[in-house]
N, CA, C and O atoms as CSV, one atom per row, in Angstrom:
chain,resi,resn,atom,element,x,y,z
A,1,UNK,N,N,85.627,95.111,98.451
A,1,UNK,CA,C,85.131,94.211,97.424
A,1,UNK,C,C,85.459,94.833,96.061
A,1,UNK,O,O,85.369,96.048,95.884
A,2,UNK,N,N,85.832,93.999,95.126
A,2,UNK,CA,C,86.248,94.498,93.825
A,2,UNK,C,C,85.072,94.598,92.864
A,2,UNK,O,O,84.173,93.757,92.873
A,3,UNK,N,N,85.092,95.639,92.037
A,3,UNK,CA,C,84.105,95.830,90.996
A,3,UNK,C,C,84.668,95.160,89.740
A,3,UNK,O,O,85.487,95.742,89.029
A,4,UNK,N,N,84.224,93.948,89.482
A,4,UNK,CA,C,84.774,93.133,88.400
A,4,UNK,C,C,84.554,93.804,87.046
A,4,UNK,O,O,85.456,93.812,86.208
A,5,UNK,N,N,83.375,94.362,86.825
A,5,UNK,CA,C,83.082,95.010,85.542
A,5,UNK,C,C,84.024,96.179,85.298
A,5,UNK,O,O,84.530,96.357,84.190
A,6,UNK,N,N,84.257,96.979,86.341
A,6,UNK,CA,C,85.159,98.126,86.200
A,6,UNK,C,C,86.594,97.657,85.953
A,6,UNK,O,O,87.290,98.207,85.100
A,7,UNK,N,N,87.031,96.651,86.693
A,7,UNK,CA,C,88.378,96.117,86.519
A,7,UNK,C,C,88.589,95.656,85.081
A,7,UNK,O,O,89.581,96.017,84.448
A,8,UNK,N,N,87.667,94.868,84.576
A,8,UNK,CA,C,87.785,94.329,83.226
A,8,UNK,C,C,87.728,95.443,82.180
A,8,UNK,O,O,88.504,95.439,81.224
A,9,UNK,N,N,86.812,96.396,82.361
A,9,UNK,CA,C,86.675,97.494,81.398
A,9,UNK,C,C,87.930,98.363,81.352
A,9,UNK,O,O,88.401,98.724,80.273
A,10,UNK,N,N,88.464,98.695,82.513
A,10,UNK,CA,C,89.661,99.537,82.569
A,10,UNK,C,C,90.846,98.799,81.970
A,10,UNK,O,O,91.628,99.385,81.221
A,11,UNK,N,N,90.986,97.522,82.292
A,11,UNK,CA,C,92.094,96.743,81.736
A,11,UNK,C,C,92.002,96.687,80.217
A,11,UNK,O,O,92.999,96.874,79.519
A,12,UNK,N,N,90.801,96.431,79.710
A,12,UNK,CA,C,90.611,96.337,78.258
A,12,UNK,C,C,90.861,97.677,77.574
A,12,UNK,O,O,91.527,97.738,76.540
A,13,UNK,N,N,90.328,98.744,78.152
A,13,UNK,CA,C,90.504,100.082,77.576
A,13,UNK,C,C,91.981,100.473,77.561
A,13,UNK,O,O,92.449,101.135,76.635
A,14,UNK,N,N,92.699,100.061,78.587
A,14,UNK,CA,C,94.125,100.365,78.699
A,14,UNK,C,C,94.960,99.514,77.735
A,14,UNK,O,O,96.130,99.812,77.496
A,15,UNK,N,N,94.362,98.468,77.191
A,15,UNK,CA,C,95.065,97.611,76.244
A,15,UNK,C,C,95.969,96.578,76.892
A,15,UNK,O,O,96.812,95.980,76.222
A,16,UNK,N,N,95.800,96.362,78.198
A,16,UNK,CA,C,96.620,95.374,78.894
A,16,UNK,C,C,95.983,93.991,78.781
A,16,UNK,O,O,94.769,93.838,78.912
A,17,UNK,N,N,96.808,93.010,78.540
A,17,UNK,CA,C,96.323,91.628,78.578
A,17,UNK,C,C,96.185,91.214,80.043
A,17,UNK,O,O,96.737,91.857,80.936
A,18,UNK,N,N,95.453,90.151,80.273
A,18,UNK,CA,C,95.341,89.621,81.634
A,18,UNK,C,C,96.718,89.227,82.148
A,18,UNK,O,O,97.051,89.468,83.309
A,19,UNK,N,N,97.509,88.623,81.281
A,19,UNK,CA,C,98.844,88.186,81.682
A,19,UNK,C,C,99.707,89.373,82.110
A,19,UNK,O,O,100.406,89.306,83.121
A,20,UNK,N,N,99.655,90.452,81.342
A,20,UNK,CA,C,100.451,91.641,81.671
A,20,UNK,C,C,99.994,92.263,82.982
A,20,UNK,O,O,100.821,92.624,83.820
A,21,UNK,N,N,98.677,92.393,83.166
A,21,UNK,CA,C,98.174,92.981,84.406
A,21,UNK,C,C,98.541,92.125,85.604
A,21,UNK,O,O,98.968,92.647,86.634
A,22,UNK,N,N,98.380,90.825,85.480
A,22,UNK,CA,C,98.725,89.924,86.587
A,22,UNK,C,C,100.197,90.096,86.960
A,22,UNK,O,O,100.540,90.181,88.139
A,23,UNK,N,N,101.050,90.146,85.961
A,23,UNK,CA,C,102.488,90.320,86.218
A,23,UNK,C,C,102.760,91.649,86.913
A,23,UNK,O,O,103.495,91.699,87.899
A,24,UNK,N,N,102.172,92.715,86.403
A,24,UNK,CA,C,102.409,94.047,86.977
A,24,UNK,C,C,101.871,94.161,88.402
A,24,UNK,O,O,102.423,94.897,89.220
A,25,UNK,N,N,100.781,93.424,88.699
A,25,UNK,CA,C,100.181,93.470,90.032
A,25,UNK,C,C,100.803,92.455,90.987
A,25,UNK,O,O,100.527,92.479,92.187
A,26,UNK,N,N,101.644,91.563,90.456
A,26,UNK,CA,C,102.297,90.577,91.311
A,26,UNK,C,C,101.389,89.442,91.753
A,26,UNK,O,O,101.552,88.893,92.843
A,27,UNK,N,N,100.428,89.092,90.900
A,27,UNK,CA,C,99.544,87.967,91.198
A,27,UNK,C,C,99.604,86.987,90.030
A,27,UNK,O,O,100.092,87.327,88.952
A,28,UNK,N,N,99.113,85.787,90.244
A,28,UNK,CA,C,99.151,84.797,89.169
A,28,UNK,C,C,98.066,85.107,88.136
A,28,UNK,O,O,97.047,85.727,88.441
A,29,UNK,N,N,98.314,84.664,86.929
A,29,UNK,CA,C,97.337,84.827,85.854
A,29,UNK,C,C,96.041,84.116,86.219
A,29,UNK,O,O,94.958,84.648,85.977
A,30,UNK,N,N,96.135,82.923,86.797
A,30,UNK,CA,C,94.944,82.175,87.176
A,30,UNK,C,C,94.116,82.940,88.210
A,30,UNK,O,O,92.887,82.960,88.135
A,31,UNK,N,N,94.786,83.564,89.167
A,31,UNK,CA,C,94.082,84.343,90.186
A,31,UNK,C,C,93.341,85.508,89.532
A,31,UNK,O,O,92.180,85.756,89.856
A,32,UNK,N,N,93.997,86.225,88.616
A,32,UNK,CA,C,93.335,87.339,87.935
A,32,UNK,C,C,92.150,86.835,87.114
A,32,UNK,O,O,91.087,87.455,87.119
A,33,UNK,N,N,92.323,85.726,86.417
A,33,UNK,CA,C,91.215,85.156,85.644
A,33,UNK,C,C,90.036,84.810,86.551
A,33,UNK,O,O,88.882,85.057,86.201
A,34,UNK,N,N,90.328,84.246,87.700
A,34,UNK,CA,C,89.275,83.907,88.663
A,34,UNK,C,C,88.588,85.158,89.207
A,34,UNK,O,O,87.371,85.163,89.396
A,35,UNK,N,N,89.352,86.208,89.457
A,35,UNK,CA,C,88.771,87.479,89.927
A,35,UNK,C,C,87.840,88.038,88.862
A,35,UNK,O,O,86.694,88.382,89.152
A,36,UNK,N,N,88.333,88.131,87.619
A,36,UNK,CA,C,87.525,88.706,86.543
A,36,UNK,C,C,86.294,87.864,86.227
A,36,UNK,O,O,85.282,88.396,85.771
A,37,UNK,N,N,86.368,86.571,86.460
A,37,UNK,CA,C,85.213,85.689,86.219
A,37,UNK,C,C,84.240,85.687,87.404
A,37,UNK,O,O,83.167,85.089,87.325
A,38,UNK,N,N,84.612,86.348,88.489
A,38,UNK,CA,C,83.753,86.395,89.664
A,38,UNK,C,C,83.824,85.153,90.524
A,38,UNK,O,O,82.999,84.967,91.418
A,39,UNK,N,N,84.813,84.292,90.262
A,39,UNK,CA,C,84.950,83.058,91.043
A,39,UNK,C,C,85.682,83.280,92.362
A,39,UNK,O,O,85.533,82.496,93.299
A,40,UNK,N,N,86.472,84.349,92.433
A,40,UNK,CA,C,87.233,84.647,93.655
A,40,UNK,C,C,87.191,86.139,93.927
A,40,UNK,O,O,87.156,86.961,93.011
A,41,UNK,N,N,87.196,86.459,95.187
A,41,UNK,CA,C,87.332,87.844,95.596
A,41,UNK,C,C,88.799,88.127,95.856
A,41,UNK,O,O,89.656,87.284,95.590
A,42,UNK,N,N,89.085,89.290,96.365
A,42,UNK,CA,C,90.472,89.583,96.699
A,42,UNK,C,C,90.533,90.563,97.865
A,42,UNK,O,O,89.594,91.311,98.138
A,43,UNK,N,N,91.651,90.527,98.523
A,43,UNK,CA,C,91.870,91.379,99.683
A,43,UNK,C,C,92.139,92.812,99.247
A,43,UNK,O,O,92.529,93.057,98.105
A,44,UNK,N,N,91.931,93.759,100.160
A,44,UNK,CA,C,92.187,95.167,99.834
A,44,UNK,C,C,93.602,95.425,99.298
A,44,UNK,O,O,93.785,96.290,98.441
A,45,UNK,N,N,94.585,94.698,99.785
A,45,UNK,CA,C,95.953,94.893,99.304
A,45,UNK,C,C,96.083,94.508,97.833
A,45,UNK,O,O,96.826,95.147,97.088
A,46,UNK,N,N,95.370,93.474,97.413
A,46,UNK,CA,C,95.406,93.053,96.008
A,46,UNK,C,C,94.669,94.078,95.150
A,46,UNK,O,O,95.116,94.399,94.049
A,47,UNK,N,N,93.552,94.590,95.643
A,47,UNK,CA,C,92.830,95.638,94.918
A,47,UNK,C,C,93.753,96.838,94.714
A,47,UNK,O,O,93.781,97.425,93.633
A,48,UNK,N,N,94.496,97.196,95.739
A,48,UNK,CA,C,95.423,98.329,95.638
A,48,UNK,C,C,96.508,98.056,94.593
A,48,UNK,O,O,96.866,98.952,93.828
A,49,UNK,N,N,97.028,96.843,94.554
A,49,UNK,CA,C,98.069,96.503,93.568
A,49,UNK,C,C,97.509,96.497,92.151
A,49,UNK,O,O,98.181,96.932,91.215
A,50,UNK,N,N,96.288,96.009,91.989
A,50,UNK,CA,C,95.655,96.034,90.676
A,50,UNK,C,C,95.428,97.477,90.218
A,50,UNK,O,O,95.701,97.818,89.067
A,51,UNK,N,N,94.932,98.314,91.115
A,51,UNK,CA,C,94.713,99.720,90.772
A,51,UNK,C,C,96.026,100.397,90.387
A,51,UNK,O,O,96.081,101.148,89.413
A,52,UNK,N,N,97.068,100.132,91.143
A,52,UNK,CA,C,98.375,100.717,90.832
A,52,UNK,C,C,98.864,100.244,89.463
A,52,UNK,O,O,99.393,101.037,88.683
A,53,UNK,N,N,98.692,98.976,89.175
A,53,UNK,CA,C,99.121,98.429,87.882
A,53,UNK,C,C,98.309,99.015,86.727
A,53,UNK,O,O,98.802,99.118,85.604
A,54,UNK,N,N,97.070,99.396,87.008
A,54,UNK,CA,C,96.214,100.019,85.992
A,54,UNK,C,C,96.365,101.543,85.969
A,54,UNK,O,O,95.813,102.217,85.099
A,55,UNK,N,N,97.115,102.072,86.931
A,55,UNK,CA,C,97.329,103.514,87.042
A,55,UNK,C,C,96.015,104.277,87.245
A,55,UNK,O,O,95.778,105.322,86.639
A,56,UNK,N,N,95.169,103.717,88.122
A,56,UNK,CA,C,93.905,104.349,88.478
A,56,UNK,C,C,93.794,104.371,90.001
A,56,UNK,O,O,94.470,103.594,90.676
A,57,UNK,N,N,92.953,105.246,90.553
A,57,UNK,CA,C,92.749,105.201,92.007
A,57,UNK,C,C,92.039,103.909,92.403
A,57,UNK,O,O,91.262,103.346,91.632
A,58,UNK,N,N,92.318,103.461,93.603
A,58,UNK,CA,C,91.703,102.229,94.113
A,58,UNK,C,C,90.183,102.290,94.024
A,58,UNK,O,O,89.529,101.280,93.767
A,59,UNK,N,N,89.630,103.465,94.234
A,59,UNK,CA,C,88.177,103.634,94.209
A,59,UNK,C,C,87.568,103.333,92.838
A,59,UNK,O,O,86.369,103.071,92.738
A,60,UNK,N,N,88.393,103.370,91.773
A,60,UNK,CA,C,87.888,103.102,90.425
A,60,UNK,C,C,87.514,101.638,90.230
A,60,UNK,O,O,86.705,101.320,89.358
A,61,UNK,N,N,88.092,100.742,91.032
A,61,UNK,CA,C,87.805,99.307,90.864
A,61,UNK,C,C,87.276,98.658,92.139
A,61,UNK,O,O,87.214,97.433,92.246
A,62,UNK,N,N,86.900,99.484,93.090
A,62,UNK,CA,C,86.453,98.957,94.381
A,62,UNK,C,C,85.004,99.343,94.631
A,62,UNK,O,O,84.593,100.461,94.323
A,63,UNK,N,N,84.238,98.427,95.184
A,63,UNK,CA,C,82.881,98.721,95.626
A,63,UNK,C,C,82.973,99.072,97.101
A,63,UNK,O,O,83.389,98.237,97.904
A,64,UNK,N,N,82.596,100.282,97.474
A,64,UNK,CA,C,82.654,100.649,98.895
A,64,UNK,C,C,81.804,99.708,99.747
A,64,UNK,O,O,80.723,99.290,99.332
A,65,UNK,N,N,82.288,99.387,100.910
A,65,UNK,CA,C,81.590,98.442,101.804
A,65,UNK,C,C,80.159,98.854,102.081
A,65,UNK,O,O,79.287,97.995,102.214
A,66,UNK,N,N,79.897,100.154,102.171
A,66,UNK,CA,C,78.537,100.599,102.489
A,66,UNK,C,C,77.578,100.412,101.309
A,66,UNK,O,O,76.373,100.602,101.475
A,67,UNK,N,N,78.077,100.045,100.118
A,67,UNK,CA,C,77.217,99.817,98.955
A,67,UNK,C,C,77.004,98.344,98.662
A,67,UNK,O,O,76.265,98.015,97.734
A,68,UNK,N,N,77.611,97.460,99.405
A,68,UNK,CA,C,77.518,96.030,99.117
A,68,UNK,C,C,76.088,95.527,99.255
A,68,UNK,O,O,75.635,94.739,98.425
A,69,UNK,N,N,75.380,95.955,100.266
A,69,UNK,CA,C,74.031,95.433,100.523
A,69,UNK,C,C,72.950,96.357,99.970
A,69,UNK,O,O,71.769,96.147,100.248
A,70,UNK,N,N,73.322,97.369,99.200
A,70,UNK,CA,C,72.350,98.320,98.695
A,70,UNK,C,C,71.509,97.751,97.558
A,70,UNK,O,O,70.418,98.254,97.288
A,71,UNK,N,N,71.991,96.728,96.899
A,71,UNK,CA,C,71.268,96.194,95.729
A,71,UNK,C,C,70.100,95.346,96.090
A,71,UNK,O,O,69.409,94.837,95.207
């Protein structure tokens, strides 16, 4: 599961636009907008591509499965 707040914060801090990140990750701009708005989730492979495009470890933008129900 993706940590939307972390994804958005890292992207903003890095100075990447949504359009640039979507292009670098190989996903559509609309899909990235939906992910960041919390309207859609994404598969682990997409999380990995987003992390690679942001040059961060996957764990920086991922919520571990064992923490999903902790809240």
